[in-house]
GULOVEX-489369 format. One record per residue: residue in one letter; x, y, z of N, C-alpha, C in turn. Coordinates in steps of 0.02 Angstrom, whole numbers, plus 50000, padded with zeros to 5 digits. Layout:
AXYZXYZXYZ;...
END
This chain:
M505785356249253506155350049254505885345849312;K505695339849297505405335349347505935330649374;S505955329949439506445325549470506195318349469;T506625313849452506435306749450506645303049512;Q506925306549559507135303249621506535301949665;T506555296349698506025294649745506305294549815;H505875295849862506085295649932505595291349971;K505855288650025505435284350067504995288650111;V504365287050113503895290650155503885287550225;G503895281150228503885277650292504075270350282;Q504165267050337504345260050334503705255950326;V503725251150281503135246950268503305239850293;H502855237250333502955230450360502505225650322;P502715219550315502295214650279501645213150317;I501125211750279500475210250310500505203750351;S500975199350335501035193050373501225194450445;L501605199650458501795201450526501165203150567;Y500725207050538500105209050574499635203050582;L499605198650533499185192750539499435188050593;K500095187350598500385183250651500255186350719;A500295192950723500155196250787499425195350807;W498965195850759498255194750773498135187650796;L498465182850763498385175850783498645174750854;L499215177650869499495176950937499045180350989;L498765186050972498295189351018497675184951029;F497435181750977496865177250984497035171351029;I497625168551020497835162851062497905164951135;L498215170751147498295173151216497625174751248;S497155177451209496485178751236496125172251252;A496195167251209495895160751221496175157651285;C496825158251295497135155651356496875159351417;S496785165951411496515169851466495805167651484;Y495395166351432494715164051445494705156951473;M495195152851454495225146051480495365145951555;V495695151051580495815151451652495135151751689;D494665155651662493995155951692493605149551679;Y493655146951618493275141051599493485134951641;M494125134351654494385128751694494295129951769;Q494035135851788493885137651856494505137251901;V495055140051876495665140651916495525145851970;Q495735144552031495585148952087496225151052123;G496175156252162496715158452205497235162652169;Y497835162452196498385166452168498585164252099;L498515157852084498685155352018498245158651965;R497605159451980497135162751933497365169751917;W497515173651969497715180651958498395181051925;A498845176551941499495176551909499435175051835;L499015170251817498915168551746498575174151708;I498065177051738497705182551705498175188451693;L498565190251744499035195851737499585194151686;F499815188051685500325185951637500065186751566;F499465184151552499185184651485499045191951466;M498835195951515498695203051503499335206651484;V499875205451520500505208851505500785206451438;M500705200151422500945197551357500565200851300;K499905201451306499515204751253499685212051247;A499765215551303499945222651301500635223651269;G501105219351286501765219851256501765218551181;L501365213751160501305212351089500995218251051;I500475221251080500155226951049500645232851045;L501015234051099501505239451099502045238251047;A502295232151043502855230750999502665230950925;V502095227950908501925227250837501475232850813;F500905233750845500415238450818500585245750833;M500945247050886501155253850900501875255050876;H502155250150841502815250650809503375252250858;L503285250350921503805251750970504415247350960;N504325241750928504875237150915505405240350870;W505205245050828505655248150781505875255150802;E505705257150862505895263750887506595263550918;R506855269450929507515269850961507455268351035;F508025266851065508045265051136507815270751180;A507955276951160507765282751200507005283351206;V506655281751153505915282051154505645276651201;K505955270751199505735265351243505835267251316;L506405270351331506535272551400506035277851421;L505875282351375505395287651390504715284851407;L504535279251377503875276251389503865271751451;F504415268451467504405263451519504665265651587;I505095270551590505375272651654504855275851700;P504415280451676503925283351723503445278251754;P503155273351718502735268451752503115264251803;I503735262551788504135258651835504265262751898;A504415269251890504525273651948503895274251989;I503315274851956502685275251992502555268852032;L502695263052003502605256752039503075256352100;I503675258852093504145258852150503885263352205;F503635269252187503365273852237502735270952271;I502315267652233501715264452262501925259052311;T502425255152294502675249852339502955252952403;L503345258252396503615261452456503065264352500;M502555267352470501995270052509501605264452544;N501545258752510501195253152540501585250552601;I502235250052595502645247852651502585252752710;E502615259152695502555264152747501865264152779;A501345263052739500665262752766500585256852814;G500885251152797500865245352841501235246652906;Y501795250152901502185251852961501785256553007;V501465261552978501065266353017500465262853048;F500135258453010499565254753036499755250353095;I500315246853090500535242553145500705246753207;N501045252453198501215256653255500605259653288;R500105261453249499495264153278499095258853314;Y499125252753289498765247253321499075245553388;L499745245653391500095243953452500025249653502;
END
């Protein structure tokens, strides 16, 4: 006896979602290259480059790695360790500056 019931194998997203994500990645990359083309200098240059980099990484994580549709626990599992590492790096940097100043004096 053959069962006629069907089951879902996985969630299928429309191709338009991926095309929109590709278009947005192209636009963000073009903006990143325009920072160099327009010869922006100083802190503004690095702030813009880092901003566009983080935007592209977030878009790739959300759409292409399907993180947008994951549970909150998985998101916390991915984002808490890098944030903790950045906090520890900042604390070590502050302590290194303190030690350097004390040794100089």
